[in-house]
C-alpha positions as semicolon CSV with decimal commas, in nm:
position;residue;x (nm);y (nm);z (nm)
1;X;0,000;0,000;0,000
2;X;0,127;0,348;-0,081
3;X;0,022;0,711;-0,096
4;X;-0,079;0,793;-0,452
5;X;-0,184;1,158;-0,427
6;X;-0,228;1,446;-0,182
7;X;-0,471;1,731;-0,244
8;X;-0,585;2,039;-0,053
9;X;-0,942;2,172;-0,054
10;X;-1,020;2,526;0,065
11;X;-1,386;2,608;0,120
12;X;-1,593;2,857;0,323
13;X;-1,955;2,738;0,368
14;X;-2,008;2,975;0,665
15;X;-1,780;3,253;0,540
16;X;-1,484;3,108;0,734
17;X;-1,192;2,965;0,537
18;X;-1,155;2,592;0,605
19;X;-0,862;2,386;0,477
20;X;-0,892;2,010;0,432
21;X;-0,620;1,771;0,311
22;X;-0,715;1,457;0,118
23;X;-0,459;1,176;0,108
24;X;-0,535;0,910;-0,154
25;X;-0,387;0,560;-0,169
26;X;-0,339;0,306;-0,446
27;X;-0,622;0,102;-0,295
28;X;-0,952;0,174;-0,476
29;X;-1,161;0,438;-0,295
30;X;-0,935;0,433;0,012
31;X;-0,848;0,786;0,119
32;X;-0,831;0,992;0,436
33;X;-0,922;1,348;0,533
34;X;-0,745;1,584;0,770
35;X;-0,803;1,937;0,898
36;X;-0,532;2,193;0,815
37;X;-0,741;2,502;0,887
38;X;-0,544;2,820;0,950
39;X;-0,827;3,062;0,871
40;X;-0,618;3,377;0,846
41;X;-0,349;3,216;0,622
42;X;-0,512;2,935;0,420
43;X;-0,309;2,980;0,101
44;X;0,036;2,936;0,258
45;X;-0,091;2,614;0,419
46;X;-0,215;2,488;0,083
47;X;0,121;2,572;-0,072
48;X;0,310;2,391;0,205
49;X;0,102;2,078;0,146
50;X;0,108;2,081;-0,233
51;X;0,462;2,202;-0,296
52;X;0,650;2,035;-0,013
53;X;0,462;1,759;0,169
54;X;0,305;1,598;-0,137
55;X;0,640;1,520;-0,307
56;X;0,772;1,394;0,026
57;X;0,477;1,158;0,082
58;X;0,399;1,008;-0,257
59;X;0,493;0,641;-0,269
60;X;0,519;0,600;0,110
61;X;0,320;0,355;0,322
62;X;0,029;0,551;0,481
63;X;0,017;0,308;0,775
64;X;0,354;0,430;0,908
65;X;0,201;0,734;1,076
66;X;0,462;0,796;1,345
67;X;0,751;0,769;1,102
68;X;0,586;1,002;0,852
69;X;0,499;1,256;1,125
70;X;0,854;1,263;1,261
71;X;1,006;1,291;0,916
72;X;0,767;1,557;0,788
73;X;0,798;1,760;1,108
74;X;1,167;1,831;1,048
75;X;1,175;1,820;0,668
76;X;1,183;2,200;0,655
77;X;1,450;2,204;0,931
78;X;1,274;2,501;1,099
79;X;0,948;2,388;1,260
80;X;0,673;2,461;1,512
81;X;0,510;2,741;1,312
82;X;0,136;2,757;1,243
83;X;0,162;2,720;0,864
84;X;0,384;2,412;0,868
85;X;0,206;2,257;1,167
86;X;-0,133;2,290;1,000
87;X;-0,001;2,140;0,678
88;X;0,141;1,850;0,880
89;X;-0,186;1,814;1,070
90;X;-0,386;1,777;0,750
91;X;-0,167;1,485;0,649
92;X;-0,153;1,331;0,997
93;X;-0,530;1,328;1,050
94;X;-0,580;1,185;0,702
95;X;-0,341;0,899;0,779
96;X;-0,527;0,818;1,102
97;X;-0,851;0,828;0,901
98;X;-0,705;0,578;0,655
99;X;-0,585;0,350;0,936
100;X;-0,931;0,352;1,092
101;X;-1,091;0,265;0,759
102;X;-0,844;-0,021;0,711
103;X;-0,936;-0,162;1,051
104;X;-1,307;-0,112;0,993
105;X;-1,327;0,068;1,330
106;X;-1,401;0,423;1,444
107;X;-1,078;0,607;1,523
108;X;-1,141;0,614;1,899
109;X;-1,096;0,235;1,901
110;X;-0,741;0,277;1,772
111;X;-0,674;0,534;2,045
112;X;-0,761;0,293;2,325
113;X;-1,139;0,271;2,307
114;X;-1,414;0,474;2,468
115;X;-1,391;0,621;2,816
116;X;-1,737;0,778;2,771
117;X;-2,031;0,748;2,533
118;X;-2,030;1,112;2,422
119;X;-1,846;1,437;2,490
120;X;-2,018;1,717;2,686
121;X;-1,999;2,039;2,486
122;X;-2,007;2,407;2,565
123;X;-2,159;2,675;2,346
124;X;-2,114;3,050;2,333
125;X;-2,367;3,298;2,475
126;X;-2,322;3,671;2,433
127;X;-2,519;3,994;2,423
128;X;-2,495;4,371;2,457
129;X;-2,593;4,363;2,826
130;X;-2,621;4,103;3,106
131;X;-2,990;4,048;3,035
132;X;-2,922;3,955;2,674
133;X;-2,641;3,721;2,777
134;X;-2,879;3,557;3,026
135;X;-3,141;3,507;2,754
136;X;-2,883;3,354;2,521
137;X;-2,759;3,122;2,795
138;X;-3,113;3,013;2,880
139;X;-3,176;2,917;2,516
140;X;-2,869;2,693;2,523
141;X;-2,968;2,543;2,857
142;X;-3,310;2,460;2,713
143;X;-3,130;2,265;2,440
144;X;-2,958;2,056;2,707
145;X;-2,622;2,230;2,737
146;X;-2,478;2,217;3,089
147;X;-2,173;2,425;3,002
148;X;-2,205;2,779;2,862
149;X;-1,933;3,031;2,782
150;X;-2,061;3,381;2,851
151;X;-1,928;3,698;2,688
152;X;-2,051;4,053;2,712
153;X;-2,019;4,206;2,366
154;X;-1,773;3,948;2,234
155;X;-1,415;3,895;2,346
156;X;-1,347;4,225;2,518
157;X;-1,396;4,413;2,192
158;X;-1,717;4,559;2,045
159;X;-1,824;4,638;2,401
160;X;-2,198;4,716;2,418
161;X;-2,215;4,740;2,039
162;X;-1,918;4,976;1,997
163;X;-1,751;4,850;1,683
164;X;-1,568;5,138;1,515
165;X;-1,308;5,397;1,603
166;X;-1,579;5,665;1,595
167;X;-1,750;5,499;1,892
168;X;-1,440;5,544;2,104
169;X;-1,331;5,882;1,975
170;X;-0,957;5,812;1,928
171;X;-0,721;6,087;1,809
172;X;-0,778;6,225;1,462
173;X;-0,614;6,013;1,196
174;X;-0,649;5,684;1,387
175;X;-0,664;5,378;1,165
176;X;-0,953;5,136;1,123
177;X;-0,975;4,821;1,330
178;X;-1,170;4,647;1,605
179;X;-1,155;4,897;1,891
180;X;-1,204;4,802;2,255
181;X;-1,132;4,940;2,600
182;X;-0,954;4,688;2,829
183;X;-1,050;4,874;3,148
184;X;-1,419;4,892;3,060
185;X;-1,412;4,526;2,962
186;X;-1,240;4,411;3,283
187;X;-1,486;4,601;3,504
188;X;-1,786;4,461;3,317
189;X;-1,710;4,090;3,357
190;X;-1,764;4,047;3,735
191;X;-2,092;4,238;3,705
192;X;-2,197;4,004;3,425
193;X;-2,134;3,691;3,630
194;X;-2,296;3,834;3,939
195;X;-2,610;3,880;3,729
196;X;-2,586;3,535;3,572
197;X;-2,539;3,349;3,900
198;X;-2,826;3,544;4,054
199;X;-3,059;3,454;3,766
200;X;-2,930;3,111;3,659
201;X;-2,800;2,972;3,986
202;X;-2,502;2,742;4,023
203;X;-2,640;2,431;3,850
204;X;-2,505;2,539;3,510
205;X;-2,129;2,551;3,450
206;X;-2,024;2,897;3,329
207;X;-1,705;2,981;3,139
208;X;-1,546;3,302;3,013
209;X;-1,283;3,378;2,747
210;X;-1,047;3,671;2,806
211;X;-0,895;3,610;2,462
212;X;-0,560;3,757;2,568
213;X;-0,721;4,103;2,586
214;X;-0,575;4,220;2,919
215;X;-0,236;4,305;3,063
216;X;-0,121;4,028;3,299
217;X;-0,185;4,213;3,625
218;X;-0,536;4,309;3,510
219;X;-0,607;3,950;3,408
220;X;-0,497;3,831;3,751
221;X;-0,719;4,088;3,920
222;X;-1,012;3,965;3,706
223;X;-0,945;3,600;3,796
224;X;-0,957;3,688;4,167
225;X;-1,275;3,895;4,131
226;X;-1,449;3,603;3,957
227;X;-1,383;3,352;4,236
228;X;-1,727;3,392;4,404
229;X;-1,901;3,291;4,080
230;X;-1,721;2,952;4,051
231;X;-1,636;2,952;3,680
232;X;-1,571;2,614;3,522
233;X;-1,268;2,787;3,374
234;X;-1,130;3,124;3,268
235;X;-0,999;3,084;2,916
236;X;-0,677;3,230;2,774
237;X;-0,627;3,498;3,042
238;X;-0,279;3,568;2,901
239;X;-0,106;3,591;2,565
240;X;0,145;3,310;2,493
241;X;0,427;3,558;2,543
242;X;0,319;3,610;2,905
243;X;0,301;3,250;3,032
244;X;0,565;3,323;3,295
245;X;0,287;3,496;3,492
246;X;0,101;3,171;3,553
247;X;0,311;3,097;3,861
248;X;0,165;3,412;4,020
249;X;-0,185;3,321;3,904
250;X;-0,166;2,980;4,068
251;X;-0,051;3,132;4,396
252;X;-0,309;3,411;4,395
253;X;-0,639;3,270;4,266
254;X;-0,855;2,957;4,278
255;X;-1,032;3,033;3,949
256;X;-0,959;2,736;3,714
257;X;-0,740;2,838;3,421
258;X;-0,754;2,716;3,060
259;X;-0,478;2,804;2,817
260;X;-0,330;2,724;2,482
261;X;-0,532;2,797;2,168
262;X;-0,242;3,000;2,023
263;X;0,029;2,748;2,115
264;X;0,245;2,593;1,841
265;X;0,556;2,471;2,021
266;X;0,578;2,205;2,297
267;X;0,804;2,439;2,494
268;X;0,500;2,666;2,539
269;X;0,300;2,409;2,735
270;X;0,547;2,170;2,899
271;X;0,620;2,379;3,208
272;X;0,259;2,491;3,248
273;X;0,159;2,126;3,268
274;X;0,452;1,980;3,463
275;X;0,426;2,253;3,728
276;X;0,046;2,224;3,740
277;X;-0,001;2,592;3,658
278;X;-0,312;2,541;3,444
279;X;-0,621;2,322;3,478
280;X;-0,716;2,274;3,112
281;X;-0,510;2,258;2,791
282;X;-0,683;2,444;2,506
283;X;-0,466;2,382;2,201
284;X;-0,597;2,396;1,846
285;X;-0,512;2,042;1,734
286;X;-0,422;2,132;1,376
287;X;-0,203;2,413;1,509
288;X;0,024;2,164;1,689
289;X;0,044;1,911;1,406
290;X;-0,255;1,680;1,431
291;X;-0,375;1,375;1,621
292;X;-0,030;1,223;1,677
293;X;0,102;1,507;1,899
294;X;-0,241;1,573;2,052
295;X;-0,269;1,220;2,191
296;X;0,080;1,249;2,340
297;X;-0,014;1,586;2,489
298;X;-0,329;1,437;2,644
299;X;-0,117;1,162;2,803
300;X;0,128;1,419;2,939
301;X;-0,159;1,618;3,088
302;X;-0,306;1,307;3,248
303;X;0,011;1,259;3,451
304;X;-0,020;1,607;3,603
305;X;-0,395;1,635;3,661
306;X;-0,461;1,866;3,366
307;X;-0,773;1,808;3,157
308;X;-0,825;1,857;2,783
309;X;-1,057;2,119;2,633
310;X;-0,949;2,124;2,268
311;X;-1,012;2,445;2,074
312;X;-1,331;2,398;1,871
313;X;-1,460;2,724;1,717
314;X;-1,604;2,787;1,371
315;X;-1,252;2,804;1,229
316;X;-1,205;2,433;1,281
317;X;-1,343;2,226;0,994
318;X;-1,592;1,946;1,069
319;X;-1,302;1,708;0,999
320;X;-1,114;1,875;1,284
321;X;-1,420;1,858;1,509
322;X;-1,443;1,485;1,439
323;X;-1,076;1,446;1,538
324;X;-1,141;1,641;1,860
325;X;-1,433;1,413;1,940
326;X;-1,243;1,087;1,892
327;X;-0,970;1,211;2,124
328;X;-1,236;1,323;2,375
329;X;-1,396;0,980;2,379
330;X;-1,064;0,799;2,436
331;X;-0,902;1,036;2,690
332;X;-0,965;0,968;3,062
333;X;-0,862;1,326;3,145
334;X;-1,104;1,489;2,901
335;X;-1,275;1,798;3,043
336;X;-1,518;1,963;2,801
337;X;-1,538;2,029;2,426
338;X;-1,600;2,365;2,262
339;X;-1,870;2,335;1,994
340;X;-1,974;2,611;1,750
341;X;-2,284;2,449;1,602
342;X;-2,309;2,361;1,233
343;X;-2,526;2,503;0,957
344;X;-2,705;2,296;0,693
345;X;-2,458;2,429;0,435
346;X;-2,163;2,306;0,639
347;X;-2,316;1,962;0,689
348;X;-2,389;1,937;0,316
349;X;-2,019;1,991;0,240
350;X;-1,911;1,753;0,518
351;X;-2,152;1,456;0,536
352;X;-2,107;1,249;0,848
353;X;-2,016;1,543;1,074
354;X;-2,068;1,475;1,448
355;X;-2,414;1,530;1,592
356;X;-2,520;1,695;1,918
357;X;-2,802;1,568;2,140
358;X;-2,893;1,733;2,471
359;X;-2,556;1,904;2,498
360;X;-2,346;1,594;2,414
361;X;-2,147;1,534;2,094
362;X;-2,179;1,184;1,944
363;X;-1,973;1,006;1,678
364;X;-2,150;0,824;1,396
365;X;-1,957;0,495;1,451
366;X;-1,831;0,482;1,091
367;X;-1,470;0,369;1,033
368;X;-1,192;0,622;1,073
369;X;-1,298;0,978;1,148
370;X;-1,644;0,893;1,013
371;X;-1,666;1,203;0,796
372;X;-1,642;1,279;0,424
373;X;-1,628;1,584;0,199
374;X;-1,848;1,657;-0,102
375;X;-1,597;1,830;-0,327
376;X;-1,858;1,956;-0,572
377;X;-2,056;2,108;-0,288
378;X;-1,737;2,260;-0,146
379;X;-1,675;2,442;-0,474
380;X;-1,995;2,641;-0,420
381;X;-1,825;2,820;-0,129
382;X;-1,493;2,964;-0,249
383;X;-1,247;3,093;0,012
384;X;-1,286;3,445;0,144
385;X;-1,015;3,693;0,044
386;X;-1,070;3,960;0,311
387;X;-0,888;3,930;0,642
388;X;-1,108;3,937;0,956
389;X;-1,105;4,280;1,118
390;X;-1,106;4,146;1,473
391;X;-0,740;4,048;1,438
392;X;-0,664;4,419;1,388
393;X;-0,746;4,500;1,749
394;X;-0,689;4,852;1,883
395;X;-0,722;5,034;2,215
396;X;-0,916;5,362;2,242
397;X;-0,612;5,571;2,152
398;X;-0,565;5,373;1,831
399;X;-0,261;5,173;1,945
400;X;-0,238;4,811;1,826
401;X;-0,338;4,544;2,078
402;X;-0,342;4,166;2,086
403;X;-0,667;4,013;1,964
């Protein structure tokens, strides 16, 4: 058996660029799919797959996943960047998909078998004021969700509907971008959760995403102020460049901490895990190179009491969501799974995508990842050329800020 061809498909059924790698073999109709989605840079990922990984892989045995991963990881010499890691992930997931299809088993069986029947999911509730967030959360709770991430006006930006530089009145000549006020945001969050706990009680698990929007000392202050409201976790309170602050967080607050959606390099998470400085690892699986490193990361976390909460927003393809789910089912230290919901258009492009019932995500029990792609349907949704404005984040004076 050998790899015959490798192709990359870029599609945007919901207006978000999704990148999927298709690895074909010389066995009739035997192929695998993998997620390589780097929404803000899809074309460099496609180039990395087509121009560099494809020539490297053609003719090789697709069953030798570990060997191929190790070889491809260092084939560029420089590594651990988001473009190359996503390209590698697309191939890696596709090879695991092929191996599952060869065995006739769902992928979770190859990862050790089920630890649970389904994965509890959390959804996103937001609004312009606490009452609107409450209403959004109640709608999700009525659908069976026991975990809800609550945001007031998004991720610190667009606070109370303020979306342009005119709303904040920055100095004349300030550039366009997604403006937000860190101080206003930080003061608003404890008030939000005081309202939510008063109205919703403590039976629902509430989460919040800082999205790296605050300076470290302000993020620590926020974590302490949120302690009375017993968050399930506070997500990405710091930028990756500031992880040295987590030692102070652990000493100063009991709010559970989740971190990692921007991580690319193992050096970024090793100390956080080995020193028990975080409670949940939040990496974007395609960003670190696929299922092969993600399973090893889950095992590392298990040894130090850290749970998994893989990144699962709309800029993960349904193929990536399926990979998340199979890891969730097989990992004893799984915590919770982010879930964005899926439109009819997205499910038409990706038949076999996981289903949600009463707040739990279920696999379809088909071999491999259990998901396919309708390439003709995918062509109806060409990739978007405009960059998302929210990555051009600015403070009220117009200065650039981390999104």
